[in-house]
C-alpha positions, -999 to +999 in steps of 0.1 A: +430+204+000+434+185+032+450+150+036+423+142+062+397+144+034+415+119+014+419+094+042+383+099+054+371+090+019+393+060+017+382+047+052+345+052+042+352+029+012+368+003+035+403+008+021+432-009+038+459+011+020+460+045+002+486+052-025+495+088-031+521+099-057+530+133-070+511+143-101+488+113-100+454+105-088+452+085-056+447+047-056+433+026-028+432-011-020+399-026-009+394-063-003+428-069-019+420-051-051+437-019-062+416+008-079+418+045-087+398+071-068+372+088-090+360+116-067+372+151-075+380+156-039+405+129-038+419+135-073+428+171-064+445+162-032+480+153-044+486+175-075+521+186-067+536+217-083+574+211-082+600+234-097+622+218-125+650+209-102+667+184-124+669+203-156+677+237-142+672+267-164+691+285-193+701+321-189+702+346-217+738+336-228+728+299-231+748+288-200+733+262-178+721+278-145+709+258-115+673+266-106+663+278-073+653+252-046+619+237-052+589+248-033+575+222-009+552+198-025+515+197-015+520+160-006+550+166+018+532+197+031+503+175+041+525+148+057+550+170+075+527+178+105+525+141+112+562+134+110+586+136+140+615+160+135+640+131+132+619+113+107+616+144+085+653+150+088+659+114+077+636+119+047+654+151+037+687+131+037+672+111+009+659+080+027+625+063+028+609+067+062+582+048+082+561+063+108+526+061+123+501+089+131+465+095+141+440+117+123+413+128+146+379+114+138+394+093+110+418+068+125+454+057+129+476+051+099+511+036+092+530+056+066+559+049+043+572+079+024+596+075-005+609+091-037+605+076-071+609+084-108+576+104-107+585+122-075+573+118-039+551+090-029+536+075+001+515+044+011+492+048+041+478+018+058+447+022+080+450+006+114+418-002+131+412+015+165+398-016+181+422-044+185+407-076+170+402-108+190+416-142+180+379-151+173+373-121+151+403-129+128+392-166+127+426-177+139+433-215+145+420-227+178+453-241+188+470-206+192+459-198+228+474-231+240+507-223+223+509-190+240+510-208+274+546-219+268+579-200+268+598-201+235+598-186+200+565-182+182+566-169+146+539-152+125+549-152+088+535-142+055+540-118+026+535-081+030+499-071+035+488-105+047+477-093+081+507-104+103+505-072+124+468-078+130+474-114+141+503-103+164+480-076+179+453-101+185+478-126+203+490-097+225+454-087+232+446-123+242+476-123+266+466-089+280+431-101+288+439-136+302+473-133+319+492-110+343+526-104+327+550-077+315+548-074+277+573-054+257+568-047+221+595-035+196+579-021+166+588+000+135+566+018+137+541+013+166+508+004+150+480-009+174+480+008+208+476-016+237+463-003+270+470-021+303+444-046+312+457-077+330+492-070+317+517-041+319+524-033+282+554-013+272+556-003+235+588+009+220+594+023+185+625+016+166+642+048+154+624+068+180+628+050+213+658+028+203+685+027+176+676-008+162+657-041+169+689-057+182+697-028+205+661-027+218+659-065+222+692-065+241+679-039+265+645-056+268+662-086+284+671-063+313+637-049+316+620-078+334+598-090+305+576-120+304+566-116+267+586-098+240+572-089+206+597-083+179+581-066+149+604-082+124+634-105+126+655-085+101+691-095+107+714-120+123+720-102+156+682-097+162+676-134+154+704-145+177+690-124+206+655-136+200+666-172+202+685-165+234+655-148+249+632-177+239+657-202+255+659-182+288+622-185+297+605-157+277+577-159+252+590-142+221+566-133+193+580-123+160+573-119+123+591-130+091+584-124+055+582-160+045+553-180+030+554-213+048+565-228+081+594-248+064+606-216+046+606-198+080+628-224+095+652-222+065+653-185+066+664-184+102+691-210+098+703-195+065+711-162+082+740-178+101+775-189+088+778-225+077+799-232+108+770-222+131+741-238+112+742-271+131+742-253+164+714-230+153+692-259+142+696-275+176+689-242+193+659-235+171+645-270+176+644-265+213+633-228+213+605-229+187+569-232+199+552-230+165+548-211+132+517-195+117+520-186+081+491-166+067+478-150+036+446-133+026+423-154+005+390-147-012+369-179-016+352-183-050+317-176-036+327-148-013+329-110-018+353-106+011+389-116+019+396-140+047+429-146+066+438-183+062+466-198+083+491-226+079+499-239+114+530-258+124+533-269+161+568-279+174+560-315+182+588-339+190+587-351+154+589-316+140+618-307+164+637-338+152+632-326+115+645-292+124+675-305+143+685-329+115+680-302+088+652-322+071+630-291+065+616-306+032+597-331+053+580-305+075+551-301+051+543-338+054+544-335+092+520-306+091+497-324+067+493-354+091+494-334+122+457-324+126+455-340+160+480-313+172+461-285+156+483-283+125+470-276+090+487-268+056+477-237+037+459-258+011+438-274+038+430-239+053+419-226+019+397-256+013+380-251+047+376-214+040+360-221+007+336-246+023+327-222+051+319-194+026+297-217+005+278-228+037+274-191+048+261-181+014 
């Protein structure tokens, strides 16, 4: 059985993610709902036949004897051709691994391979070939204007909320409307950007550089105008991103937070207490705006929609950040419609109204 058949079946059903685990039937997520595949083709795809490596075997005298090394599982056999040697070596050392790959005539996928109590598992996310436009993802109209300034722009939200798609759409807009050098730092590379108006350099962490912080430090010496940081994971990366934003670059980055205020707090809380006051001042000057998003299905709709909370770094918002009054940011967003701001509740209400009108 070929992994390509599984993925093709999933893509045909509009799945965003495919879950494969040893000894279990595949699952897929479609429009936010997880369901089990029922086709015999897919069910037979990941039936692994592993040797009993944990229990070992008993010889004729009753002594415990370690069993022979297990045969390669069908799942790993199917994934190995798509894994770089260093990624596969990392997996063999007992680690979870992330990578991306292309299946001809099916599409591009981002993979995470891991081990669990049931054996080997993987989650494969389908990445569309065509990079969506800001209009296609129904992004807030204020976003193109925010991209005209140097500074830090954050796209936040829970896992699976479409942050990567939004970042790709933002880069696509810049690539079509400006002439700049764009450097992306990703883990792994997802959407592939071709050069249009911009020169786009895409680097993959773990393959082209050791870490986000190493790649970001090097990027500052590579004549960038725009830097995309796939995720602000640690103190050093955040510090470098703030420095890059302060020194005249547009820095786009993602965080796993659910609101603009939480995003500000997350960045500040990474630093020691002695630095927090300085970081608040630095962030208040460097920040352009925050878009927090989630996927939402209006009551009368059969499809999910991305909805966005938008915070624009107005003088009032900058003051709240500098003074550490993040609890008041929500009120500033709620009353900031004139600047293009909206809360998540306002965005969901508008999405529900639009769905009702469409139907």
